[in-house]
Steps between C-alpha positions, in 0.01 A plus 500: 500500500781251454838595642869446450735447792807723487845381606443647847169309544284810439195428285423726202192495277573357157309777325481870574443841350776700337441870566724672245318814372224465764532843659278762657136447590438279196793280596383470859150413380642222282695361796187506717310313229777241485462444873126452447573240231726315743853614420736498796841530331577852379821609329607864513828690469648834594538558126123463453419791736195318636604354835272746682202397286569133568544567870170687514318214325651241733435699816140564396457126453649435844256749655220314321601176671759328281802397705836653412646148503286407200686746279838453338629849418806532282690806385832573334783738583657756272878515495679640805861602560560352843368269767376797701316659207342161428371479856345845462347389170344196666359718777353729234318208338366386836371851562345528153329164539390577854606153611707367788663237279540408135448142391752515217753765405699470177787691343340625178794418272870414519629838616871563546439523877264200520721306740522797737125554476436136577696520825257765621211278394651208690514719812128587474421134427671391823285753688183352349412824322549324168353151493689402186756665274600451142598646167352589162630483143814308593621280215648155557851644507405792725314267737790258536742783572263674741430204728872451563488797741153448649453394857131445426426345162239696300154347532376642169643617170234691308573497128346533157340159454246394239451246221783645291738550794447212740828552691589129501877547562430750779249271670752217490769722653272615783358155576785389727462809722122497503463845343162516329429671171225757480371606159448861408317570176374145438305635199803693367324831566283452192801545273473382141702189435684416181672185389428132451166382642438835665222617274631857489258634762466488876610172656136456603413483127747219437316227304656215698410659831146580386450143381606358836283751689191395302551138608459597865235767447746752643653821369856516364595714801375235740698231319818709520459549874414135560805391298733715708337412832531127428876551492506662843533852364317777685309733267399864549302608191417870498155634416273781611182328377301294748382262228861422413585457868227239528614329179862485615396379845299205372781272389498234768204296378670327206826328409690495173590161357866400481473517121368857505763608750767359270357693204503825699848430633624476141401865439789610721765706320694592818517855367372812668217695340609828663792718391611605848549155653840335534435127532 
């Protein structure tokens, strides 16, 4: 698996598994299958209510002989009212995961108390309990304001990122500080797309995308992931199906031409496809 180097020199796999909706025994089974496929980056969140399932899958893999150091485990914090309550929240995630440390901890969205929460995260980072810290769903404006008060610059900003929302202004703003963009919902959660050149269906049914995919004997999903990865964007597509896990994982054996990348880049609308975001 290829990696990205974070701004604190920690290496993170370029591609991982998003675990939203993967809960209970079925969710844990899917995570175990992802480990079998070769996934080592896993993204969870307190909001997903599946940290214990992820922790069980990881710890079972460790017992089977895979080193803890091979995994990059990431989770996200719900809002908290104070630095102390944030510390307790972090300890709760550690307990749920059954791990001594977390590779990456993010603030799930720009909460009113985000700056206070981040101070608690910085404290755990200095102790080595958190190997890297970051944020999620912070717009360009929110990011620029947030880093003014940070002692430790966020390593990651996890945001909606896909062909229609490529986050070009945000990436440019984060470049100077070395904050890397991580894409959630690279396939736009299967939503139907409307508008010019969108085809009216799922982004994976887009005629332009399908035409490019056929040139490389790859699926539209693989082309989307390869396009994002080429730009240094970490991707965490979510699926519970092992066949899809394998499909999404096999994107490192081809390269898109500059011409095809330019065509895909032109699909960007810089508009969110989700009603609750605030980019």
